[in-house]
Structure formats: structure tokens, C-alpha cells
Residue, then its C-alpha position, 0 to 999 in steps of 0.5 A: m499499499p502506498l505511503k500517501t494511502t497508509w496516512v490517509v487510512i490511519a487518519m480516518l481511523l482516528v477521525l471515526a475513533i475521536c467522533r464515535p462518541l458523538f454517534a451516540d444516544q444523548i440522555v440529559m437528567k433534570n439535575g444537570d447530568r449527562l450520559t451517552g450510549e445507546i437507548v436499550r428500551m423504556e417500560n414502567r417508567t423506567l429508561v434503560v440505557e447501554t453505556s460503554y463505561a458502565g454497562e446498563i444503566a437504569i434511570q426513572w423517566e420523571q427525571v429525564s429532561s432531554i433525549e435524543t436518539d443517534s438511531f430510530v428506536h420504536v415508541v408507544l403512547e399510553d393510548n398504543t399508538a406507535a411510531h419508529g424514527v429519531v427522536k430528540t426533545v424540542d421543548t420543555g417535555t415535548l418530544q419531537m420524532k422524525t419518521d420515513a413513513l411521513a413528511q413532517p415530524l410527530r410531536f407529542s408529550a414526554d409524560r404520554v409515552a409508555g414505552i420505548n423499544p418495549p419488549v415483543k410479547p407473546p398474543v396471549t401470557f399465563k400465569g398461575r399459583v397453586n398453594a395448598g396447607l396441612d395440619i393434623k394433631d394427634g394425641n389428647t385433641e384430634t385436629k385436622s385442617y386442610y386448606g387450598d387456594g389456587e388462580i390461573e390468569a390469561r392476559t393478552e394486550k386488550n384483555r385479562y382473564i382471571f379464574g380462582g378459589e379457595a377451600n377450608r375444612e377443619e376437624e375436631s375429635g371427628e366432629e366437622t368444624a369449619d367447611n367454607w369454599l369461594l370461587y371468583s372470576t374476573y374480566d378486565h378490557f382495557v379501553s386504555q394502557k391503564w383504564f379498563l372496564y370489568t365483570k366480575a363473579n363471586f360464589e361462595q359456601d359456609d356451613f358454619a355460617d349458615l350460608n349455603l351460596r352467596t352469588t355476586l355479579s358486578a361490573g364497573t371500571g378499573y385502573q392498573f396504576l402499576e403492573s411489572e414482573v416485581k410489582n402490580l397494583s389495580a383498583r376496581i369499582g362498580l355496581a353489583y347484585v348480591n343474592e344469599d341463600y341461607s340454611v336459617d328460615g327468614q334470613d335470604d335476601d338480595y340487594t343491589a350494592g357498591l363493590w371495591n376492589v384492590q389487589y396489590d403485590h410487590y417483589f423485594f429483595d431482587k423477588f428474594i420475598q413477595f408483599f400481596h394484599n388483595h382487599e374487596g368490599i361490599v356495601s347494600l345501597e339500599d341498606s348500609e348495614d349490610l357490609l361485606i369485607r374480604t382481605r387477603t395478605g401475606l408473604r410469598i417466598p420463593l424456592q426453586k423451580g416455581f416451588n413457594t412458601t406462603l405466610q397468609y392472613n384472612w380476615d372476613w367481616d359480615n355485618t349483618p350475619a346469620p343468627g349465632n354467628e360472628r361478623v369476623d372470621e380470621r385465619y392465619l395460614f401457612t402453605l406451600g404451593y407452586s407458581w408459574e408464568 
């Protein structure tokens, strides 16, 4: 290779080496810090940037002042509209995207961004769990206690289906002291990334509360505050129809009611332990004394290969129970289970 050509090649390589940092995504934080690298993704309000000096860095989206991408990224907004192009901040809180498909750049608020380069999800995802507890004592007092619960969830982009149930049975010295079960199903239809409409059906029975069957059918609206592998938070509110069939004469009832529901779970310490809390309340619109509250609170500790152990506290309140029954039913549980997703 001629000497002149060699020097030209060397000069070009030096220019590329010097300018290489310029060909990167630029992120400016609200506190003035600057990052250069490659925007990997943004989901669950967290921006992940790949840097040459520290690997992947996670940044809260709310702390980002401006961004400018060097290459095309895929942006999804809260209303599920999406576009592919080069993005940069042009005003405070406003992003501009240049695409190959449109002559004019798109403009949108940074607050509307739901994701950047979100991972491709399968059309339907499934997750579920089953738990069981057993307590047998022999001696001066013979007791047997059996408990089980389970839930399965199917999720598409616009729909969520949940089916679950729980059952409990206890015996003491050969005499049955508890026998109850609960089945439920929920359908959520998402009209936006956060808002959804729902329908829900509960069926429950409790021999020792003289309840042959309580049927609760409800519908309303809900909001998904958080949804990820680490933490989830949703709330529902709606109207319900309640029909109660008791084994005690004169106690049967049916009424319209208001229903509220909160579901929350959160993994801590790199998924070492999970806290969960499910709360549901039903109050009659005809008589506010008819009030039902059900809560399930506990800690779930993953073991290996999907197995886990659970410490759980159940608290049920029936403000107008059948004669001779208590308003409050409490239960402390230790169960072993299996979950998948």
C-alpha cells in the first residue's frame, strides 16, 4: 500500500475514533447530568441506557430532561399508538420524532410515552399458582385442617381473564368445625393502557355461617396503576347484585350494592420475598348495614423451580351474619405452593 494511502487510512480511523462518542444517544437529566450511550428500552417508567463505561444504567423516566437518539427507536404512547423514528426533545416536556413514513415530524408530550423499544410480548401470556396447607394433630385432641387456593390468569394486550378459588375444612375429635369455599372469575377489558372495564362473579358457601350460597355479580371500571414482573397495583369500583341463600328461615336476601377492590403485590430484595394484599368490599345500596369485607394479606417466599412457601392472614367481615354467628372470621395460614408464568 502506498505511503500516502496508508496515512489517509490512519487519519480516517483516528477521526472515527474521536467522533465515535458523537454517534450515540444523548440523555440529559433534570439535575444536569449527561449520559451518552444506546437507549435499550423504556418500560414501567424506567429508561435503560447501555453505556460503554458502566453497562446498563436504569433511570427514572420522570428524571429525564431531554433525549436525542442517534438511530431509529420504536415509541409506544399511552393510547397504544406507535411510531418508528429518530427522537429528540425540542421543548420542555415535548418530544419530536422524524419518521420515514411522514413528511412532517410528529410531536407529543413525554408524559404520554408508555414505552420505547418495548420487548415483544406473545399474543397471550399465562401465569398462575396453587397452594395447599395441611395440619394434623393426634393425641389428647385430634384435629385436622385442610386448606387450598389457586388462581390462573390469561393476559392479552386488551383483555385479562382471572379464575380462582379457595377451600377450607377443619375437624376436631371427629366433628367438623369448618367447611367453606369461594370461587371467583374476573374479566377486564382495557380501553387504554391504564383504564379498563370489568365484570366479576363470586360464589361462596360456608356451612358454619349457615350460608348455602352467596352469589355476587358486578361490573364497573378499574385502573391499572402498576403492572410488571416486580410489582402490580390495580383498583376497581362498580355496581353489584348480591343474592344470599341461608339455611336459616327468613334470612335469605338479595340487593344491589357498591363494590370496590384493590389488588397489590410487590417483590423485594431482588425477588427474594413478595408481599401481597387483596382487599374487596361490598356495601348494600338499600341498607348500609349490609357490609361485607374480604382481605388476603401475606408474604410469599420463592424456593426453587417455581415452588414457594406462603405466610398468609385472612380477615373476613360480615356486618349482618346469620343469627348465632360472629361478624369476623380470621385465619392464619402457612402453605406450600407452586407458581408459574
